[in-house]
C-alpha positions in Angstrom: 147.0 -53.1 11.0 147.2 -56.9 10.3 150.1 -59.0 11.3 151.0 -62.6 10.8 151.9 -64.8 13.8 155.5 -64.9 14.6 156.1 -68.4 13.4 154.8 -67.6 9.9 156.9 -64.4 9.8 160.0 -66.5 10.0 158.8 -68.8 7.3 157.6 -66.1 4.9 160.7 -64.1 4.6 163.0 -66.6 3.1 164.4 -65.0 0.0 165.3 -66.9 -3.2 167.3 -64.2 -5.0 168.7 -64.6 -8.5 172.4 -65.0 -8.8 172.9 -61.8 -10.8 173.5 -59.0 -8.3 172.9 -59.7 -4.6 174.4 -56.3 -3.7 171.8 -54.5 -5.8 169.1 -56.8 -4.4 170.0 -55.8 -0.8 169.8 -52.2 -1.7 166.4 -52.6 -3.2 164.8 -54.8 -0.5 166.1 -52.6 2.3 165.3 -49.3 0.6 161.6 -49.3 0.1 160.3 -45.7 0.3 157.0 -44.0 1.1 155.3 -41.4 -1.1 155.8 -38.5 1.2 158.8 -37.1 3.2 158.9 -34.2 5.6 161.9 -32.5 7.2 161.2 -34.6 10.4 160.4 -37.9 8.7 162.6 -39.5 6.0 162.4 -43.2 6.3 163.1 -46.3 4.3 161.6 -49.7 4.8 162.6 -53.4 4.5 160.6 -55.4 2.1 160.0 -58.1 4.7 158.5 -55.7 7.3 156.3 -54.2 4.6 155.0 -57.6 3.5 154.0 -58.1 7.1 152.5 -54.7 7.5 150.4 -54.9 4.3 149.6 -58.6 4.8 151.1 -59.8 1.5 152.2 -63.4 1.6 154.6 -63.4 -1.4 156.4 -60.9 -3.7 158.4 -61.8 -6.8 160.3 -59.2 -8.8 163.0 -58.6 -11.3 165.1 -55.5 -12.2 166.5 -54.9 -15.7 169.6 -52.7 -16.3 171.7 -52.6 -19.5 169.0 -54.6 -21.3 169.5 -57.6 -19.0 168.0 -59.0 -15.8 170.4 -57.9 -13.1 168.4 -59.0 -10.1 165.5 -61.4 -9.4 164.0 -62.0 -6.0 161.3 -64.2 -4.6 160.0 -63.7 -1.1 157.4 -65.4 1.0 155.1 -68.4 0.6 152.7 -69.8 -2.0 149.8 -70.0 0.5 149.3 -68.3 3.8 149.4 -70.9 6.6 151.7 -73.2 4.5 155.5 -73.4 4.5 156.1 -73.8 0.8 158.2 -70.9 -0.3 158.0 -69.4 -3.7 160.9 -69.1 -6.1 161.6 -67.1 -9.2 159.7 -69.7 -11.3 156.5 -69.6 -9.2 153.5 -68.5 -11.3 151.4 -65.4 -10.4 148.2 -64.2 -11.9 149.0 -61.2 -14.1 145.4 -59.8 -14.3 145.3 -56.8 -16.6 149.0 -57.1 -17.4 147.6 -59.7 -19.7 146.4 -56.9 -22.0 149.8 -55.5 -23.2 151.1 -59.0 -23.6 148.1 -59.8 -25.8 148.6 -56.5 -27.6 152.1 -57.6 -28.5 150.7 -61.0 -29.7 148.2 -59.1 -32.0 151.0 -56.9 -33.3 153.1 -59.9 -34.3 150.2 -60.8 -36.6 150.1 -57.3 -37.9 153.8 -57.5 -38.5 153.3 -60.7 -40.4 150.6 -59.2 -42.5 148.0 -61.6 -41.1 146.0 -58.7 -39.5 145.3 -55.1 -40.6 144.9 -52.4 -38.1 142.3 -50.4 -40.0 140.0 -53.0 -41.4 136.4 -53.0 -40.0 136.6 -55.8 -37.4 133.3 -57.2 -38.7 135.2 -58.1 -41.8 137.7 -60.1 -39.7 135.3 -61.8 -37.4 133.8 -65.1 -38.4 130.5 -66.6 -37.1 129.7 -63.6 -35.1 129.4 -59.8 -35.7 129.6 -56.9 -33.3 126.4 -54.8 -33.6 126.9 -51.1 -33.7 124.2 -49.6 -35.9 123.7 -46.6 -33.7 127.3 -45.4 -34.3 128.7 -44.1 -37.6 132.3 -45.0 -37.4 133.6 -48.5 -38.1 135.6 -50.2 -35.3 139.1 -51.3 -36.1 141.8 -53.3 -34.4 143.6 -50.0 -33.9 140.7 -48.8 -31.8 140.5 -51.9 -29.7 144.3 -51.9 -29.0 144.2 -48.3 -27.8 141.0 -48.6 -25.8 139.2 -46.2 -28.1 136.6 -48.4 -29.7 133.8 -47.1 -27.5 133.3 -50.6 -26.0 132.0 -51.4 -22.5 133.0 -54.1 -19.9 136.1 -52.6 -18.3 137.0 -55.7 -16.4 136.0 -59.2 -15.4 135.4 -60.8 -12.0 136.6 -64.3 -12.9 135.1 -67.6 -11.7 135.3 -69.5 -8.4 135.7 -73.0 -9.8 136.4 -74.9 -13.1 133.1 -76.7 -13.0 131.3 -74.2 -15.2 133.5 -71.9 -17.2 132.2 -70.0 -20.2 133.6 -70.1 -23.7 134.9 -67.0 -25.6 131.6 -66.3 -27.4 129.6 -66.7 -24.2 131.9 -64.1 -22.6 131.5 -61.7 -25.5 127.8 -62.2 -25.6 127.3 -62.1 -21.8 125.4 -65.4 -21.9 125.4 -68.0 -19.0 127.6 -69.3 -17.6 129.4 -66.0 -18.2 129.0 -63.6 -15.3 129.8 -60.4 -17.2 127.7 -58.1 -19.5 127.7 -58.5 -23.2 130.4 -56.5 -25.0 128.8 -53.7 -26.9 129.5 -50.3 -28.5 128.4 -47.6 -26.1 130.2 -44.6 -27.5 131.3 -43.3 -30.9 134.4 -45.3 -31.9 137.7 -43.4 -32.2 136.6 -40.4 -30.1 137.9 -41.0 -26.6 139.6 -43.4 -24.2 137.4 -46.1 -22.7 139.3 -48.9 -21.0 137.7 -52.1 -22.2 138.7 -55.7 -21.3 135.7 -56.7 -23.4 137.3 -55.2 -26.4 140.4 -57.3 -25.8 138.2 -60.4 -25.8 136.9 -59.4 -29.2 140.5 -58.9 -30.3 141.2 -62.5 -29.0 138.4 -63.8 -31.2 139.7 -61.9 -34.2 143.2 -63.4 -33.7 141.7 -66.9 -33.4 139.4 -66.4 -36.5 142.2 -65.1 -38.7 144.8 -67.7 -37.8 142.5 -70.7 -37.2 144.4 -71.3 -33.9 143.5 -71.1 -30.3 144.7 -67.9 -28.6 147.2 -69.7 -26.2 148.8 -71.4 -29.3 149.2 -68.1 -31.1 150.9 -66.6 -28.0 153.2 -69.6 -27.6 154.3 -69.5 -31.2 154.6 -65.8 -31.6 155.7 -64.5 -28.2 156.4 -67.0 -25.5 158.6 -69.5 -27.3 160.8 -67.0 -29.1 161.4 -65.1 -25.9 162.0 -68.2 -23.7 158.9 -67.4 -21.6 158.6 -70.9 -20.4 156.5 -70.1 -17.3 153.7 -68.3 -19.1 150.3 -70.0 -19.4 146.6 -69.1 -19.6 143.8 -70.1 -17.1 142.7 -72.6 -16.2 146.0 -74.1 -15.2 146.6 -77.8 -15.7 147.6 -80.0 -12.7 151.3 -79.7 -13.4 151.1 -75.9 -13.7 149.2 -75.6 -10.4 152.0 -77.3 -8.6 154.2 -74.3 -9.5 151.6 -71.6 -8.8 151.0 -69.3 -5.8 147.6 -68.8 -4.3 145.8 -65.4 -4.3 144.8 -64.1 -0.9 141.9 -62.0 0.3 142.9 -60.4 3.6 144.3 -63.4 5.6 142.6 -66.2 3.6 143.8 -67.8 0.4 141.4 -68.1 -2.4 140.3 -71.6 -3.4 141.2 -73.0 -6.8 144.0 -70.4 -7.1 141.2 -68.1 -8.2 139.5 -66.1 -9.3 139.8 -68.1 -12.5 140.0 -65.7 -15.5 139.3 -67.5 -18.7 139.2 -64.1 -20.4 142.7 -64.8 -21.7 143.6 -61.7 -23.6 142.1 -59.3 -21.0 143.2 -61.0 -17.8 143.9 -64.7 -18.0 147.7 -64.8 -18.0 149.7 -66.6 -15.4 153.4 -65.8 -15.6 156.6 -64.7 -13.7 158.5 -61.5 -13.4 161.4 -63.2 -15.2 159.2 -64.0 -18.2 157.8 -60.5 -18.3 161.3 -59.2 -17.9 162.4 -61.1 -21.0 159.5 -59.6 -22.9 160.3 -56.1 -21.8 163.9 -56.5 -22.8 163.0 -57.6 -26.3 160.5 -54.7 -26.7 163.1 -52.2 -25.4 165.7 -53.5 -27.9 163.3 -53.2 -30.8 162.3 -49.7 -29.6 166.0 -48.6 -29.6 166.8 -50.3 -33.0 168.8 -53.1 -31.4 168.5 -56.7 -32.5 165.2 -58.1 -31.3 163.3 -61.4 -31.7 159.6 -60.7 -32.3 158.9 -57.2 -33.5 160.8 -54.5 -35.5 161.5 -50.9 -34.5 158.7 -49.5 -36.8 156.1 -51.7 -35.2 157.3 -50.9 -31.6 157.2 -47.2 -32.2 153.7 -47.6 -33.5 152.7 -49.5 -30.4 154.3 -46.9 -28.1 152.7 -43.9 -29.8 150.0 -42.4 -27.5 146.4 -42.3 -28.9 144.2 -41.2 -26.0 145.0 -40.6 -22.3 148.7 -41.6 -22.5 147.8 -45.0 -24.0 149.3 -46.5 -27.1 148.5 -50.1 -28.1 148.0 -51.9 -24.8 150.6 -49.8 -22.9 150.6 -46.6 -20.9 153.2 -44.4 -22.5 154.7 -41.2 -21.0 157.7 -38.9 -21.6 160.3 -38.4 -24.2 163.9 -39.5 -24.9 165.7 -40.9 -21.9 162.6 -40.3 -19.8 160.2 -42.2 -22.1 158.7 -45.1 -20.4 155.9 -47.7 -20.9 154.0 -49.5 -18.2 150.9 -51.4 -17.2 149.4 -52.9 -14.0 147.1 -55.6 -13.1 144.6 -56.1 -10.3 142.1 -58.9 -9.5 140.9 -60.3 -6.2 144.0 -61.4 -4.3 146.5 -60.5 -7.0 148.4 -57.3 -8.0 151.2 -56.7 -10.5 153.0 -53.9 -12.3 155.8 -53.3 -14.7 157.6 -50.1 -15.8 160.3 -49.9 -18.5 162.6 -47.1 -19.8 163.8 -48.3 -23.3 166.4 -45.6 -23.8 167.9 -46.4 -20.5 167.6 -50.2 -21.0 166.0 -50.4 -17.5 162.8 -51.9 -16.1 161.2 -53.4 -13.1 158.5 -56.0 -12.7 156.7 -56.7 -9.4 154.1 -59.4 -8.8 152.2 -60.1 -5.5 149.6 -62.4 -4.2 147.9 -60.3 -1.5 144.9 -57.9 -1.3 147.2 -55.0 -0.5 149.8 -55.7 -3.2 148.7 -52.5 -4.9 150.1 -50.4 -2.0 153.3 -52.5 -1.7 154.5 -52.6 -5.3 154.8 -48.7 -5.5 157.1 -48.8 -2.4 159.3 -51.4 -4.2 159.3 -49.4 -7.4 160.3 -46.2 -5.5 163.3 -48.1 -4.2 164.3 -49.2 -7.7 163.8 -45.7 -9.1 166.1 -44.3 -6.4 168.9 -46.8 -7.1 168.7 -46.5 -10.9 168.3 -42.8 -10.9 164.9 -42.5 -12.5 163.4 -39.0 -12.9 160.1 -40.2 -11.3 158.8 -41.8 -8.1 160.8 -39.6 -5.8 159.0 -39.1 -2.5 157.3 -35.7 -2.3 158.6 -33.3 0.4 155.9 -31.4 2.2 155.8 -28.9 5.0 153.5 -30.0 7.8 151.2 -27.7 9.7 150.2 -27.9 13.3 146.6 -29.0 14.1 144.7 -27.8 17.1 143.0 -30.2 19.4 139.6 -29.1 18.0 140.7 -29.8 14.5 142.0 -33.3 15.4 138.7 -34.0 17.2 136.7 -32.8 14.2 138.5 -35.0 11.8 138.5 -38.2 13.9 135.5 -40.6 13.7 133.8 -43.0 11.4 133.2 -42.3 7.7 130.8 -44.4 5.5 130.5 -45.0 1.8 128.2 -47.7 0.4 128.6 -49.9 3.4 132.4 -49.4 3.7 133.4 -48.0 7.1 136.6 -46.1 7.6 138.0 -44.7 10.8 140.1 -41.6 11.1 142.0 -42.0 14.3 144.7 -40.1 16.2 147.6 -41.3 18.3 150.9 -39.9 19.5 152.3 -39.8 16.0 149.3 -38.0 14.4 146.3 -39.0 12.4 145.6 -42.4 10.7 143.3 -43.7 8.0 142.1 -47.2 9.1 139.8 -49.6 7.2 139.5 -52.1 4.4 142.7 -53.9 5.7 144.7 -50.6 5.4 146.4 -48.3 7.9 147.8 -45.1 6.4 149.6 -42.5 8.4 148.4 -39.0 7.5 150.3 -35.7 7.6 148.5 -32.3 7.5 149.8 -30.1 4.7 147.2 -27.3 4.8 143.7 -26.7 6.3 141.5 -29.7 5.9 144.0 -31.5 3.7 146.0 -34.5 4.8 148.7 -36.3 2.8 148.9 -40.1 2.7 152.5 -41.0 3.6 152.8 -44.4 2.1 150.7 -43.8 -1.1 150.5 -40.9 -3.5 147.2 -39.4 -2.3 145.3 -37.0 -0.1 142.3 -36.8 2.2 140.2 -33.6 1.9 137.6 -32.9 4.6 134.2 -31.2 3.9 132.4 -28.9 6.2 128.9 -27.6 6.5 127.7 -24.0 7.0 128.5 -24.3 10.7 132.0 -25.5 9.9 131.4 -29.0 11.2 133.2 -31.8 9.4 130.6 -33.7 7.4 132.6 -35.9 5.2 135.9 -36.6 3.4 137.1 -37.0 -0.2 139.8 -39.6 -0.6 142.1 -39.6 -3.7 145.1 -41.7 -4.4 147.4 -42.0 -7.4 147.8 -45.8 -7.7 147.0 -47.9 -9.5 147.1 -45.3 -12.2 145.2 -47.4 -14.7 142.2 -47.7 -12.4 139.1 -45.5 -12.5 138.5 -46.2 -8.9 140.9 -43.8 -7.3 138.5 -41.2 -6.0 136.0 -41.7 -3.2 133.6 -39.6 -1.1 132.6 -40.6 2.4 130.0 -39.2 4.8 130.9 -38.7 8.5 128.6 -41.1 10.4 127.7 -38.6 13.1 126.4 -36.0 10.6 123.3 -36.2 8.4 124.3 -33.6 5.8 122.7 -35.1 2.8 126.1 -35.5 1.1 125.8 -38.1 -1.6 128.9 -40.3 -2.0 
């Protein structure tokens, strides 16, 4: 487990809360919750101690209730090793949270009859065409918005400096200086869910071609300005915007140039704040519930929130019905993690943004606290009955596990078993034979055995981030050569 030195701990945990509801804020920040409870172990955490535990320098969040922001909190510092604290206006990279925001921008053009959802995109694109002769179905904006266009390039790595950044067409074509593959059709359009950041870059080009305006200008005019999202910008940031931005962090080091620099604006290039995203969510929830809204009407919102494939509508994950209907999305890039969740019929939402490698394990703990306080029907810690392990079972589980150069240790101490590696330390609870529950994350470890009943490997599964395809892993135990392929 990684810890900051004591001086930096004092500096990091200066909170700049909003002035809306400090009582609610205290409940939230002192009520973080794990994913698993047992009859013997029912704990809550303080946000500050969890930032230290997970090595996350800064967290910014807002909570919405009654269609208004009732709490905003900003914790920590912009850059590890520095004393400059963040505030509620500090910019964070949104990563893939950029996609639903871009989807809203595209739908404002649909609402204004500047774009059609079902026209072949090659009729909308200018100066470039998407080749897809091998597939029969046309590709539409409806397909791209719902990740059902059969397009590749799920995500982008970003760039280390501003010296050689690609343009939009270079990104789509996969030409230098772009560091990503060309965006191409790899499956029959309209037949299945295929998460594609590349598709959203094609959507960005369509929006620019149709309006004759740069994408940031479209978003300013149609989304940011009407909703008073004054701290929302696209990479690369200018010098004034950088002054107000946090740094991303990989383990204990900040990433130079605030990077990675994502010039793939629609897919992952947004810099913003939880307050700005909260304003967006409020307006969307108002439109969804037929209240007065600023950028979209109820008919358009219900179209956006209708699932197409795999619980995805247009840019949002959508689940549930009535009071329990909610829409969400998350974002993850090197050094940055963010997530939002909104219940329109309840008028409630939460947005969390972080600037640390392990932000993806911290924001679920924060959201569980909010869910408990606001009475949501989800995110309740799971109660399990533990089983006793023999000394031989513990000995068989402990050791080194390897997958593609990643080394993980299963260790034991007086409290039980632990998963350690990749900057993480998870406490594990045995729930049944060869199955351990991860306490702080929704997830499990399953052990594999050979014909002699010796442990040869483990399968790791975890539930967050739920938009990621990388939530299931297989490891080989280093002291066994079983031929198990990860």
